[in-house]
HTML snippet that shows the backbone in 3Dmol.js (N, CA, C, O; Angstrom):
<script src="https://3Dmol.org/build/3Dmol-min.js"></script>
<div id="view" style="width:600px;height:400px;position:relative"></div>
<script>
const pdb = `
ATOM      1  N   MET A   1      26.057 -12.360   3.016  1.00  0.00           N
ATOM      2  CA  MET A   1      25.213 -13.275   3.501  1.00  0.00           C
ATOM      3  C   MET A   1      25.840 -13.371   4.927  1.00  0.00           C
ATOM      4  O   MET A   1      25.226 -13.177   5.977  1.00  0.00           O
ATOM      5  N   PHE A   2      26.955 -13.650   4.823  1.00  0.00           N
ATOM      6  CA  PHE A   2      27.979 -13.954   6.108  1.00  0.00           C
ATOM      7  C   PHE A   2      28.193 -12.895   6.997  1.00  0.00           C
ATOM      8  O   PHE A   2      28.471 -13.016   8.190  1.00  0.00           O
ATOM      9  N   LEU A   3      28.042 -11.767   6.323  1.00  0.00           N
ATOM     10  CA  LEU A   3      28.278 -10.232   7.113  1.00  0.00           C
ATOM     11  C   LEU A   3      27.366 -10.058   7.407  1.00  0.00           C
ATOM     12  O   LEU A   3      27.408  -9.607   8.552  1.00  0.00           O
ATOM     13  N   SER A   4      26.149 -10.157   6.960  1.00  0.00           N
ATOM     14  CA  SER A   4      24.895  -9.831   7.673  1.00  0.00           C
ATOM     15  C   SER A   4      24.351 -10.761   8.733  1.00  0.00           C
ATOM     16  O   SER A   4      23.504 -10.484   9.582  1.00  0.00           O
ATOM     17  N   LYS A   5      25.041 -12.026   8.526  1.00  0.00           N
ATOM     18  CA  LYS A   5      24.267 -13.148   9.615  1.00  0.00           C
ATOM     19  C   LYS A   5      25.314 -12.926  10.760  1.00  0.00           C
ATOM     20  O   LYS A   5      24.970 -13.469  11.810  1.00  0.00           O
ATOM     21  N   HIS A   6      26.435 -12.298  10.808  1.00  0.00           N
ATOM     22  CA  HIS A   6      27.603 -12.385  11.841  1.00  0.00           C
ATOM     23  C   HIS A   6      28.164 -11.024  12.008  1.00  0.00           C
ATOM     24  O   HIS A   6      29.381 -11.015  12.191  1.00  0.00           O
ATOM     25  N   TRP A   7      27.540  -9.805  11.989  1.00  0.00           N
ATOM     26  CA  TRP A   7      28.147  -8.620  11.808  1.00  0.00           C
ATOM     27  C   TRP A   7      28.401  -8.095  13.340  1.00  0.00           C
ATOM     28  O   TRP A   7      29.286  -7.255  13.499  1.00  0.00           O
ATOM     29  N   GLY A   8      27.767  -8.492  14.309  1.00  0.00           N
ATOM     30  CA  GLY A   8      28.351  -8.382  15.726  1.00  0.00           C
ATOM     31  C   GLY A   8      29.391  -9.023  16.287  1.00  0.00           C
ATOM     32  O   GLY A   8      30.159  -8.517  17.105  1.00  0.00           O
ATOM     33  N   LYS A   9      29.439 -10.117  15.872  1.00  0.00           N
ATOM     34  CA  LYS A   9      30.657 -11.023  15.983  1.00  0.00           C
ATOM     35  C   LYS A   9      32.231 -10.115  15.103  1.00  0.00           C
ATOM     36  O   LYS A   9      33.331  -9.911  15.617  1.00  0.00           O
ATOM     37  N   ILE A  10      31.775  -9.750  13.715  1.00  0.00           N
ATOM     38  CA  ILE A  10      33.035  -9.211  13.077  1.00  0.00           C
ATOM     39  C   ILE A  10      33.357  -8.074  13.655  1.00  0.00           C
ATOM     40  O   ILE A  10      34.543  -7.793  13.827  1.00  0.00           O
ATOM     41  N   LEU A  11      32.227  -7.137  14.095  1.00  0.00           N
ATOM     42  CA  LEU A  11      32.032  -5.841  14.896  1.00  0.00           C
ATOM     43  C   LEU A  11      33.066  -5.799  15.971  1.00  0.00           C
ATOM     44  O   LEU A  11      33.974  -4.978  16.093  1.00  0.00           O
ATOM     45  N   GLY A  12      32.720  -7.030  16.888  1.00  0.00           N
ATOM     46  CA  GLY A  12      33.352  -7.177  18.186  1.00  0.00           C
ATOM     47  C   GLY A  12      34.924  -7.778  18.199  1.00  0.00           C
ATOM     48  O   GLY A  12      35.786  -7.533  19.042  1.00  0.00           O
ATOM     49  N   ALA A  13      35.028  -8.560  17.118  1.00  0.00           N
ATOM     50  CA  ALA A  13      36.347  -8.672  16.907  1.00  0.00           C
ATOM     51  C   ALA A  13      37.485  -7.939  16.459  1.00  0.00           C
ATOM     52  O   ALA A  13      38.685  -8.156  16.623  1.00  0.00           O
ATOM     53  N   LEU A  14      36.801  -6.913  15.785  1.00  0.00           N
ATOM     54  CA  LEU A  14      37.370  -5.554  15.124  1.00  0.00           C
ATOM     55  C   LEU A  14      37.635  -4.858  16.255  1.00  0.00           C
ATOM     56  O   LEU A  14      38.815  -4.567  16.452  1.00  0.00           O
ATOM     57  N   LEU A  15      36.644  -4.447  17.218  1.00  0.00           N
ATOM     58  CA  LEU A  15      36.965  -3.769  18.294  1.00  0.00           C
ATOM     59  C   LEU A  15      37.880  -4.389  19.294  1.00  0.00           C
ATOM     60  O   LEU A  15      38.539  -3.706  20.078  1.00  0.00           O
ATOM     61  N   GLY A  16      37.914  -5.680  19.259  1.00  0.00           N
ATOM     62  CA  GLY A  16      39.066  -6.289  20.343  1.00  0.00           C
ATOM     63  C   GLY A  16      40.430  -6.272  19.810  1.00  0.00           C
ATOM     64  O   GLY A  16      41.405  -6.386  20.553  1.00  0.00           O
ATOM     65  N   LEU A  17      40.534  -6.120  18.411  1.00  0.00           N
ATOM     66  CA  LEU A  17      42.002  -6.178  17.681  1.00  0.00           C
ATOM     67  C   LEU A  17      42.157  -4.782  17.778  1.00  0.00           C
ATOM     68  O   LEU A  17      43.297  -4.541  18.175  1.00  0.00           O
ATOM     69  N   ILE A  18      41.568  -3.866  17.607  1.00  0.00           N
ATOM     70  CA  ILE A  18      41.974  -2.527  17.851  1.00  0.00           C
ATOM     71  C   ILE A  18      42.088  -1.993  19.367  1.00  0.00           C
ATOM     72  O   ILE A  18      42.962  -1.153  19.582  1.00  0.00           O
ATOM     73  N   PHE A  19      41.343  -2.379  20.340  1.00  0.00           N
ATOM     74  CA  PHE A  19      41.980  -2.251  21.859  1.00  0.00           C
ATOM     75  C   PHE A  19      43.207  -3.034  21.686  1.00  0.00           C
ATOM     76  O   PHE A  19      44.222  -2.337  21.692  1.00  0.00           O
ATOM     77  N   ALA A  20      43.376  -4.188  21.546  1.00  0.00           N
ATOM     78  CA  ALA A  20      44.616  -4.724  21.590  1.00  0.00           C
ATOM     79  C   ALA A  20      45.910  -4.116  21.474  1.00  0.00           C
ATOM     80  O   ALA A  20      46.906  -4.007  22.190  1.00  0.00           O
ATOM     81  N   LEU A  21      45.442  -3.640  19.957  1.00  0.00           N
ATOM     82  CA  LEU A  21      46.681  -2.456  19.409  1.00  0.00           C
ATOM     83  C   LEU A  21      46.887  -1.250  20.414  1.00  0.00           C
ATOM     84  O   LEU A  21      48.027  -1.002  20.807  1.00  0.00           O
ATOM     85  N   LEU A  22      46.092  -0.694  20.726  1.00  0.00           N
ATOM     86  CA  LEU A  22      46.011   0.389  21.441  1.00  0.00           C
ATOM     87  C   LEU A  22      46.830   0.244  22.803  1.00  0.00           C
ATOM     88  O   LEU A  22      47.645   1.085  23.182  1.00  0.00           O
ATOM     89  N   VAL A  23      46.494  -0.999  23.534  1.00  0.00           N
ATOM     90  CA  VAL A  23      47.104  -1.573  24.596  1.00  0.00           C
ATOM     91  C   VAL A  23      48.513  -1.701  24.673  1.00  0.00           C
ATOM     92  O   VAL A  23      49.269  -1.434  25.607  1.00  0.00           O
ATOM     93  N   ILE A  24      48.814  -2.282  23.217  1.00  0.00           N
ATOM     94  CA  ILE A  24      50.301  -2.496  23.352  1.00  0.00           C
ATOM     95  C   ILE A  24      51.149  -1.561  22.624  1.00  0.00           C
ATOM     96  O   ILE A  24      52.297  -1.929  22.378  1.00  0.00           O
ATOM     97  N   ASN A  25      50.644  -0.048  22.122  1.00  0.00           N
ATOM     98  CA  ASN A  25      51.284   0.927  21.851  1.00  0.00           C
ATOM     99  C   ASN A  25      51.151   2.178  22.797  1.00  0.00           C
ATOM    100  O   ASN A  25      51.969   3.091  22.680  1.00  0.00           O
ATOM    101  N   TYR A  26      50.236   2.240  23.645  1.00  0.00           N
ATOM    102  CA  TYR A  26      49.904   3.122  24.489  1.00  0.00           C
ATOM    103  C   TYR A  26      49.573   2.546  26.125  1.00  0.00           C
ATOM    104  O   TYR A  26      49.407   3.273  27.104  1.00  0.00           O
ATOM    105  N   GLY A  27      49.542   1.352  26.108  1.00  0.00           N
ATOM    106  CA  GLY A  27      48.949   0.968  27.519  1.00  0.00           C
ATOM    107  C   GLY A  27      47.663   0.956  28.032  1.00  0.00           C
ATOM    108  O   GLY A  27      46.768   1.458  27.352  1.00  0.00           O
ATOM    109  N   PHE A  28      47.433   0.511  29.024  1.00  0.00           N
ATOM    110  CA  PHE A  28      45.715  -0.062  29.290  1.00  0.00           C
ATOM    111  C   PHE A  28      44.983   1.411  29.586  1.00  0.00           C
ATOM    112  O   PHE A  28      44.007   1.805  28.949  1.00  0.00           O
ATOM    113  N   TRP A  29      45.548   2.063  30.535  1.00  0.00           N
ATOM    114  CA  TRP A  29      44.742   3.151  31.020  1.00  0.00           C
ATOM    115  C   TRP A  29      44.442   4.270  29.670  1.00  0.00           C
ATOM    116  O   TRP A  29      43.333   4.789  29.538  1.00  0.00           O
ATOM    117  N   ILE A  30      45.467   4.519  28.813  1.00  0.00           N
ATOM    118  CA  ILE A  30      45.525   5.621  28.028  1.00  0.00           C
ATOM    119  C   ILE A  30      44.241   4.810  26.911  1.00  0.00           C
ATOM    120  O   ILE A  30      43.334   5.460  26.392  1.00  0.00           O
ATOM    121  N   SER A  31      44.416   3.409  26.731  1.00  0.00           N
ATOM    122  CA  SER A  31      43.300   2.802  25.824  1.00  0.00           C
ATOM    123  C   SER A  31      42.022   3.084  26.261  1.00  0.00           C
ATOM    124  O   SER A  31      41.175   3.760  25.678  1.00  0.00           O
ATOM    125  N   LEU A  32      41.917   2.381  27.590  1.00  0.00           N
ATOM    126  CA  LEU A  32      40.541   2.627  28.020  1.00  0.00           C
ATOM    127  C   LEU A  32      40.003   4.212  27.953  1.00  0.00           C
ATOM    128  O   LEU A  32      38.822   4.435  27.688  1.00  0.00           O
ATOM    129  N   PHE A  33      40.805   5.129  28.172  1.00  0.00           N
ATOM    130  CA  PHE A  33      40.366   6.304  28.076  1.00  0.00           C
ATOM    131  C   PHE A  33      39.918   6.713  27.017  1.00  0.00           C
ATOM    132  O   PHE A  33      38.852   7.325  26.946  1.00  0.00           O
ATOM    133  N   ILE A  34      40.814   6.386  25.813  1.00  0.00           N
ATOM    134  CA  ILE A  34      40.459   6.739  24.213  1.00  0.00           C
ATOM    135  C   ILE A  34      38.980   5.731  24.024  1.00  0.00           C
ATOM    136  O   ILE A  34      38.188   6.237  23.228  1.00  0.00           O
ATOM    137  N   PHE A  35      38.612   4.676  24.512  1.00  0.00           N
ATOM    138  CA  PHE A  35      37.269   4.115  24.234  1.00  0.00           C
ATOM    139  C   PHE A  35      36.561   4.660  24.776  1.00  0.00           C
ATOM    140  O   PHE A  35      35.512   4.821  24.152  1.00  0.00           O
ATOM    141  N   LEU A  36      36.612   5.402  26.462  1.00  0.00           N
ATOM    142  CA  LEU A  36      35.451   5.988  26.926  1.00  0.00           C
ATOM    143  C   LEU A  36      35.028   7.295  26.028  1.00  0.00           C
ATOM    144  O   LEU A  36      33.860   7.637  25.842  1.00  0.00           O
ATOM    145  N   CYS A  37      36.059   7.891  25.562  1.00  0.00           N
ATOM    146  CA  CYS A  37      35.816   9.382  24.694  1.00  0.00           C
ATOM    147  C   CYS A  37      35.137   9.046  23.487  1.00  0.00           C
ATOM    148  O   CYS A  37      34.209   9.713  23.030  1.00  0.00           O
ATOM    149  N   ILE A  38      35.724   7.735  22.834  1.00  0.00           N
ATOM    150  CA  ILE A  38      34.698   7.303  21.747  1.00  0.00           C
ATOM    151  C   ILE A  38      33.333   7.369  22.031  1.00  0.00           C
ATOM    152  O   ILE A  38      32.535   8.092  21.435  1.00  0.00           O
ATOM    153  N   ALA A  39      32.955   6.263  23.364  1.00  0.00           N
ATOM    154  CA  ALA A  39      31.558   5.866  23.673  1.00  0.00           C
ATOM    155  C   ALA A  39      31.124   7.187  23.806  1.00  0.00           C
ATOM    156  O   ALA A  39      30.127   7.402  23.117  1.00  0.00           O
ATOM    157  N   LEU A  40      31.499   8.104  24.418  1.00  0.00           N
ATOM    158  CA  LEU A  40      30.743   9.569  25.064  1.00  0.00           C
ATOM    159  C   LEU A  40      30.519  10.186  23.646  1.00  0.00           C
ATOM    160  O   LEU A  40      29.438  10.768  23.551  1.00  0.00           O
ATOM    161  N   GLY A  41      31.247  10.190  22.595  1.00  0.00           N
ATOM    162  CA  GLY A  41      31.001  10.897  21.405  1.00  0.00           C
ATOM    163  C   GLY A  41      30.032  10.463  20.818  1.00  0.00           C
ATOM    164  O   GLY A  41      29.272  11.242  20.243  1.00  0.00           O
ATOM    165  N   LEU A  42      29.821   9.116  20.819  1.00  0.00           N
ATOM    166  CA  LEU A  42      28.825   7.976  20.124  1.00  0.00           C
ATOM    167  C   LEU A  42      27.502   8.343  20.671  1.00  0.00           C
ATOM    168  O   LEU A  42      26.562   8.667  19.947  1.00  0.00           O
ATOM    169  N   LEU A  43      27.430   8.275  22.237  1.00  0.00           N
ATOM    170  CA  LEU A  43      26.213   8.644  22.696  1.00  0.00           C
ATOM    171  C   LEU A  43      25.887  10.229  22.384  1.00  0.00           C
ATOM    172  O   LEU A  43      24.787  10.560  21.942  1.00  0.00           O
ATOM    173  N   ILE A  44      26.921  11.168  22.646  1.00  0.00           N
ATOM    174  CA  ILE A  44      26.160  12.570  22.220  1.00  0.00           C
ATOM    175  C   ILE A  44      25.765  12.487  20.624  1.00  0.00           C
ATOM    176  O   ILE A  44      24.732  13.034  20.236  1.00  0.00           O
ATOM    177  N   GLY A  45      26.411  11.957  19.942  1.00  0.00           N
ATOM    178  CA  GLY A  45      26.064  11.922  18.300  1.00  0.00           C
ATOM    179  C   GLY A  45      24.675  11.303  18.128  1.00  0.00           C
ATOM    180  O   GLY A  45      23.856  11.784  17.345  1.00  0.00           O
ATOM    181  N   TRP A  46      24.402  10.095  18.970  1.00  0.00           N
ATOM    182  CA  TRP A  46      23.007   9.187  18.956  1.00  0.00           C
ATOM    183  C   TRP A  46      21.987  10.200  19.415  1.00  0.00           C
ATOM    184  O   TRP A  46      20.961  10.407  18.767  1.00  0.00           O
ATOM    185  N   ARG A  47      22.323  10.932  20.721  1.00  0.00           N
ATOM    186  CA  ARG A  47      21.405  11.758  21.018  1.00  0.00           C
ATOM    187  C   ARG A  47      20.995  13.127  19.982  1.00  0.00           C
ATOM    188  O   ARG A  47      19.841  13.545  19.879  1.00  0.00           O
ATOM    189  N   LEU A  48      21.891  13.572  19.431  1.00  0.00           N
ATOM    190  CA  LEU A  48      21.565  14.374  18.562  1.00  0.00           C
ATOM    191  C   LEU A  48      21.046  14.090  17.234  1.00  0.00           C
ATOM    192  O   LEU A  48      20.650  15.013  16.521  1.00  0.00           O
ATOM    193  N   ASP A  49      21.022  12.949  16.873  1.00  0.00           N
ATOM    194  CA  ASP A  49      20.507  12.293  15.658  1.00  0.00           C
ATOM    195  C   ASP A  49      18.827  12.098  16.006  1.00  0.00           C
ATOM    196  O   ASP A  49      18.006  12.083  15.089  1.00  0.00           O
ATOM    197  N   LEU A  50      18.468  11.966  17.299  1.00  0.00           N
ATOM    198  CA  LEU A  50      17.227  11.718  17.622  1.00  0.00           C
ATOM    199  C   LEU A  50      16.807  13.299  18.201  1.00  0.00           C
ATOM    200  O   LEU A  50      16.129  13.510  19.207  1.00  0.00           O
ATOM    201  N   ALA A  51      17.287  14.151  17.458  1.00  0.00           N
ATOM    202  CA  ALA A  51      16.825  15.664  17.894  1.00  0.00           C
ATOM    203  C   ALA A  51      16.870  16.255  19.074  1.00  0.00           C
ATOM    204  O   ALA A  51      16.346  17.359  19.222  1.00  0.00           O
ATOM    205  N   GLU A  52      17.547  15.565  20.165  1.00  0.00           N
ATOM    206  CA  GLU A  52      17.445  15.931  21.570  1.00  0.00           C
ATOM    207  C   GLU A  52      18.225  17.265  21.632  1.00  0.00           C
ATOM    208  O   GLU A  52      19.192  17.403  20.883  1.00  0.00           O
ATOM    209  N   ASP A  53      17.855  18.285  22.502  1.00  0.00           N
ATOM    210  CA  ASP A  53      18.548  19.515  22.535  1.00  0.00           C
ATOM    211  C   ASP A  53      19.836  19.242  23.549  1.00  0.00           C
ATOM    212  O   ASP A  53      19.870  18.705  24.656  1.00  0.00           O
ATOM    213  N   VAL A  54      20.975  19.877  22.656  1.00  0.00           N
ATOM    214  CA  VAL A  54      22.317  19.721  23.397  1.00  0.00           C
ATOM    215  C   VAL A  54      22.125  19.857  24.669  1.00  0.00           C
ATOM    216  O   VAL A  54      22.044  18.844  25.365  1.00  0.00           O
ATOM    217  N   GLY A  55      22.002  21.251  25.284  1.00  0.00           N
ATOM    218  CA  GLY A  55      21.806  21.676  26.506  1.00  0.00           C
ATOM    219  C   GLY A  55      20.829  20.769  27.471  1.00  0.00           C
ATOM    220  O   GLY A  55      21.219  20.452  28.594  1.00  0.00           O
ATOM    221  N   ARG A  56      19.808  20.451  27.078  1.00  0.00           N
ATOM    222  CA  ARG A  56      19.393  19.332  27.696  1.00  0.00           C
ATOM    223  C   ARG A  56      19.774  18.050  28.119  1.00  0.00           C
ATOM    224  O   ARG A  56      19.571  17.514  29.208  1.00  0.00           O
ATOM    225  N   PHE A  57      20.336  17.635  27.151  1.00  0.00           N
ATOM    226  CA  PHE A  57      21.335  16.246  26.864  1.00  0.00           C
ATOM    227  C   PHE A  57      22.314  16.839  28.405  1.00  0.00           C
ATOM    228  O   PHE A  57      22.055  16.282  29.472  1.00  0.00           O
ATOM    229  N   PHE A  58      23.080  17.638  28.382  1.00  0.00           N
ATOM    230  CA  PHE A  58      24.082  17.697  29.310  1.00  0.00           C
ATOM    231  C   PHE A  58      23.601  18.193  30.707  1.00  0.00           C
ATOM    232  O   PHE A  58      24.294  17.825  31.655  1.00  0.00           O
ATOM    233  N   ARG A  59      22.331  19.107  31.023  1.00  0.00           N
ATOM    234  CA  ARG A  59      21.852  19.225  31.824  1.00  0.00           C
ATOM    235  C   ARG A  59      21.287  17.712  32.506  1.00  0.00           C
ATOM    236  O   ARG A  59      21.692  17.502  33.649  1.00  0.00           O
ATOM    237  N   ARG A  60      20.497  16.779  31.966  1.00  0.00           N
ATOM    238  CA  ARG A  60      20.288  15.439  32.273  1.00  0.00           C
ATOM    239  C   ARG A  60      21.448  14.717  32.699  1.00  0.00           C
ATOM    240  O   ARG A  60      21.517  14.125  33.776  1.00  0.00           O
ATOM    241  N   LEU A  61      22.636  14.788  31.578  1.00  0.00           N
ATOM    242  CA  LEU A  61      23.705  13.803  31.889  1.00  0.00           C
ATOM    243  C   LEU A  61      24.578  14.079  33.626  1.00  0.00           C
ATOM    244  O   LEU A  61      25.039  13.198  34.351  1.00  0.00           O
ATOM    245  N   PHE A  62      24.562  15.634  33.885  1.00  0.00           N
ATOM    246  CA  PHE A  62      25.319  15.958  34.818  1.00  0.00           C
ATOM    247  C   PHE A  62      24.687  16.273  36.004  1.00  0.00           C
ATOM    248  O   PHE A  62      25.347  16.659  36.968  1.00  0.00           O
ATOM    249  N   SER A  63      23.333  16.139  36.054  1.00  0.00           N
ATOM    250  CA  SER A  63      22.268  16.463  37.385  1.00  0.00           C
ATOM    251  C   SER A  63      22.307  15.457  38.268  1.00  0.00           C
ATOM    252  O   SER A  63      22.848  14.429  37.858  1.00  0.00           O
ATOM    253  N   THR A  64      21.862  15.454  39.435  1.00  0.00           N
ATOM    254  CA  THR A  64      21.391  14.760  40.237  1.00  0.00           C
ATOM    255  C   THR A  64      20.364  14.264  40.519  1.00  0.00           C
ATOM    256  O   THR A  64      19.563  15.185  40.358  1.00  0.00           O
ATOM    257  N   LYS A  65      19.646  13.132  40.946  1.00  0.00           N
ATOM    258  CA  LYS A  65      18.375  12.574  41.010  1.00  0.00           C
ATOM    259  C   LYS A  65      17.426  13.214  41.932  1.00  0.00           C
ATOM    260  O   LYS A  65      16.216  12.996  42.000  1.00  0.00           O
ATOM    261  N   ASN A  66      18.204  14.122  42.709  1.00  0.00           N
ATOM    262  CA  ASN A  66      17.278  14.887  43.767  1.00  0.00           C
ATOM    263  C   ASN A  66      16.975  16.025  43.141  1.00  0.00           C
ATOM    264  O   ASN A  66      16.132  16.654  43.781  1.00  0.00           O
ATOM    265  N   GLU A  67      17.318  16.566  42.132  1.00  0.00           N
ATOM    266  CA  GLU A  67      16.803  17.936  41.542  1.00  0.00           C
ATOM    267  C   GLU A  67      15.510  17.644  40.889  1.00  0.00           C
ATOM    268  O   GLU A  67      14.878  18.546  40.339  1.00  0.00           O
TER     269      GLU A  67
END
`;
const viewer = $3Dmol.createViewer("view");
viewer.addModel(pdb, "pdb");
viewer.setStyle({}, {cartoon: {color: "spectrum"}});
viewer.zoomTo();
viewer.render();
</script>
């Protein structure tokens, strides 16, 4: 019951703890780079779960609005 009611707060606290430990061990910029890589991997995986074509995903990701 507690976990289902407060899962966002628990997840946020755990992510904050992990980020703090990474900053202590590796520094801010490396930790930020790690989190950005994780976020990009999560985004790509989420799109693949939605059965989006990988090539189309990357074309949309790196295209300009003028094309």
